[in-house]
C-alpha positions as CSV (number, residue, x, y, z in Angstrom):
1,M,72.4,-131.7,2.1
2,N,72.6,-131.8,-1.3
3,D,76.1,-131.2,-3.2
4,V,77.2,-131.7,0.6
5,V,81.1,-132.9,-1.9
6,I,80.9,-133.2,-5.5
7,I,83.4,-136.2,-6.5
8,T,84.2,-136.3,-10.3
9,E,84.4,-139.3,-12.7
10,A,87.9,-138.8,-13.2
11,A,88.3,-138.9,-8.8
12,A,85.7,-141.4,-7.9
13,L,87.3,-144.2,-11.0
14,H,90.6,-143.2,-9.0
15,I,89.8,-144.6,-5.7
16,K,87.8,-146.7,-7.2
17,D,91.0,-148.3,-8.4
18,M,92.5,-148.2,-4.8
19,M,89.3,-150.0,-2.9
20,K,90.3,-152.9,-5.2
21,Q,94.2,-151.9,-5.3
22,N,93.2,-152.7,-1.5
23,E,91.0,-154.8,-1.6
24,E,88.7,-152.9,-0.1
25,E,86.1,-152.9,-2.8
26,D,82.8,-153.3,-0.3
27,A,84.0,-150.1,1.9
28,L,82.8,-147.0,1.6
29,L,84.7,-143.6,1.4
30,R,84.4,-140.8,3.9
31,V,84.9,-137.1,3.2
32,A,85.9,-136.1,6.7
33,V,87.7,-132.0,8.3
34,K,89.7,-132.2,11.3
35,G,92.0,-129.8,13.2
36,G,95.1,-129.4,12.5
37,G,97.8,-128.3,9.0
38,C,98.8,-124.5,9.0
39,S,95.7,-123.3,8.2
40,G,93.7,-124.8,11.4
41,L,91.5,-127.8,9.4
42,S,92.4,-130.1,7.0
43,Y,90.6,-132.9,4.8
44,G,90.4,-136.6,5.5
45,M,89.6,-139.8,2.8
46,G,89.6,-142.8,4.3
47,F,88.2,-146.2,3.5
48,A,84.9,-146.9,5.7
49,H,82.6,-149.7,6.6
50,Q,79.0,-149.1,8.3
51,V,77.3,-146.0,8.5
52,E,77.0,-143.8,11.0
53,E,74.1,-142.3,12.9
54,S,74.9,-138.4,11.8
55,D,76.4,-139.7,8.6
56,I,75.1,-138.2,5.4
57,Q,74.9,-140.8,2.8
58,L,75.4,-140.2,-0.9
59,E,75.8,-142.2,-4.0
60,L,78.4,-140.5,-6.6
61,H,79.4,-141.8,-9.8
62,G,78.5,-145.6,-8.2
63,L,80.4,-144.7,-4.8
64,Q,79.2,-144.4,-1.7
65,V,80.5,-141.9,-0.3
66,L,79.9,-140.6,3.9
67,V,80.7,-137.0,5.7
68,S,79.2,-136.7,9.5
69,K,76.8,-134.0,9.5
70,E,79.1,-131.9,11.8
71,D,81.5,-131.4,8.6
72,A,78.7,-130.9,6.3
73,P,78.3,-127.4,6.4
74,I,81.7,-127.2,6.4
75,L,82.4,-129.0,3.1
76,Q,78.6,-128.0,1.6
77,G,79.8,-127.6,-2.4
78,T,83.3,-129.2,-2.3
79,K,84.7,-130.4,-5.3
80,I,87.5,-133.2,-5.3
81,D,88.8,-134.1,-8.7
82,Y,92.2,-136.8,-10.3
83,K,94.5,-135.0,-12.0
84,E,97.1,-136.7,-13.8
85,S,100.3,-134.8,-15.4
86,M,103.9,-134.9,-16.0
87,M,104.7,-135.3,-12.3
88,G,102.2,-138.2,-11.4
89,G,98.9,-137.6,-10.0
90,G,96.9,-136.9,-7.2
91,F,93.3,-135.6,-5.4
92,T,92.5,-131.8,-6.2
93,I,89.7,-130.4,-3.6
94,D,88.0,-127.2,-3.9
95,N,86.2,-126.3,-0.7
96,P,84.0,-122.5,-2.0
97,N,83.5,-122.3,2.1
98,A,87.6,-121.7,2.4
99,I,88.7,-118.0,2.7
100,A,92.8,-119.2,3.9
101,N,94.4,-122.0,2.8
102,C,97.8,-123.0,3.0
103,G,100.7,-123.1,1.0
104,C,100.5,-126.7,0.3
105,G,96.3,-126.8,-0.6
106,S,95.6,-129.7,2.1
107,S,94.4,-127.4,4.8
108,F,92.2,-124.3,4.9
109,R,89.6,-122.4,7.1
110,T,86.4,-120.9,7.0
111,A,85.2,-117.8,8.1
112,T,83.2,-120.0,10.6
113,K,85.4,-122.3,11.5
114,V,89.7,-121.8,12.4
115,G,90.7,-124.5,14.2
116,T,94.0,-125.1,15.7
117,P,96.8,-124.1,13.4
118,E,99.8,-126.8,13.4
119,E,103.8,-125.9,12.3
120,C,103.7,-127.4,8.4
């Protein structure tokens, strides 16, 4: 599965900085989907230390990225970027499979995966 997730160079650099600050330079980045959020599904990113049998492993801008095979169809083509503004910086996630997004931008649903909505 090519382009399960796309991480921009800006996002990769920021993630690498975070890894260095947290003394996690040897870690891998796990991108995941979990149930919850206003729209039923939410994104998760965190550091991982081992590749699971059910993982797809990618290398993007020198960053090792893991996505479970279960989450891959939901995340297919998702672009993760990092933007700086006058109000600070943050990650942006653009998922072409999302048909509805919550107002906070961290929750979504797809045509085939709804999840279980929670109160925001």
